[in-house]
N, C-alpha and C positions, 0 to 999 in steps of 0.2 A: 527939545523937540524941534526948534527952529533949525538946528544944525542937521537933524535927521531929514527934515523935509528938503533942505537945500541939497543934501547928499543924494537923496532919492531922485530929485529933479536932474542933477548932474548924471547920475546912472542911467535915467531914462533917455536923456539926450545922447549920452555916449553910445548906448546900445543900438541907436538908430544907425550907426556907422558899421555895424557888423554885417558883412555881406551874406546874403541869403540867396540860395539858388531857387528861383521861381520860374524856371524854364519848362516848356513843354517840348520834349524831344520830337523829332520828326515822326510822323505816322506812316508806316508802310502798309498800304491797303491790302497787300497779300497776307500780312500777319494780323491784321485787325480782326476783332471778333465779328462774326456774322451770326445773327440769330433772327428769329421771327420778329416782326415789328413790335408786337406787343411786349415782348421780352426786352428788346432793345430800348424802348421807351422808358420802362421801368429802370433798367440799369443806367441809362444816361442821366435820368433825373435823380437817382439815389445813390449811384455807386461810382460814376465816372470821374468826379472831382478828385477822388483819391485813388482810384484803381484804373487810371488810363493816362495817356499822354495828352488828354484833352481837358486838363484842369482849367476851370474858370476861376482865376484868382480874384477874390473879393477885394474891394477897395481897402478894407481893414488889414489886408495881408501885407500892406506896404509899411505897417507901423509895428516896430518891435515893442513888446516882446511877442505880439501875435504872429508876426512874420516868422519868427523862429520856430514857434510851435506848429503853425500851419504847414510850413515847408517840411518839417520833420514828419508830420502825419502823412503828408502826400508821399514823401519818399518811402516811408514805411508801407503805406498802402500799395504803392506801385511794386515794391519788392514782394509783398505777400501775394498779390494777384494783379496783373496788369492786362486788361482787355485789349490794349493796343498791341500786345505781343502774343496774343492768344494762340495763333497758329504755330509760334515758334516754341511753345512750352513743350518740354518732353512729356510723352504720354503718362509715365509714372508719376511725374511731378504734378501734371495737370489733374490726375485722379485725386491726389492728396489735397490739392487746392480746392477742387470742386467739393470734396467731402467736407472740408473745413468751411467752405462758404455755405453749404447747406446747414451745417450746425450753427454757424453764427447767425444766419438768417432766421432759423427756426427758434433760436433762443433770443431773438430781438437784440443781438449784440451789434448788428449793423443795420443801418448806419449807426455810428457811435453816438452815445448820448450827447457828448460835447458838440458834435456836428449838428445834430438834430435841434439843439437849443437855438442855433443861429439860422437853421434852415428847416423850418417845420414842414415845408412842402416835400421833404425827402422821407418822411415817415412812411413806411411800407404798411399798407392795409393787409389784413389776413388774406384777401384775395390775391393781392400782388405778390405776397410771400409765396403762396401756393403756385402761382404761375412761374415765378423765377425758380423756385425749388424743383418743380416738376421738369422744367427745362434743363436745369443742372443734372438732375437724375438721368434724363434722356441722353446727356452727353457722356454719362459713365458707361453706357452700353457699347 
């Protein structure tokens, strides 16, 4: 058991040296999402950490293995839908992403349960869900 604990400590120390990209790419104001203030407030509070180039990296994101998981989630979130590149998304792709966003919000799949555990303030109320979903539906027209 003692050897296992020592090995675990060595591994935990070693993974601190794995480089993790936690950068926020520059924001192009022309490409950035514009929406009504009410919608923007909700999105910035509950979505922007993973779905924009405006990620606020929490202090624990500097510690592996958290840093590895968080950076991966942000990378995947930006790939799935990035509000910082909203105007540059091709219309057919934007339609697909909006439909997926509506579905994930309506099914309480976003924000993700793991994120919500650490960020209770990001939980969307039924009213907030309706506001965002209605706005997304308006973007489909």
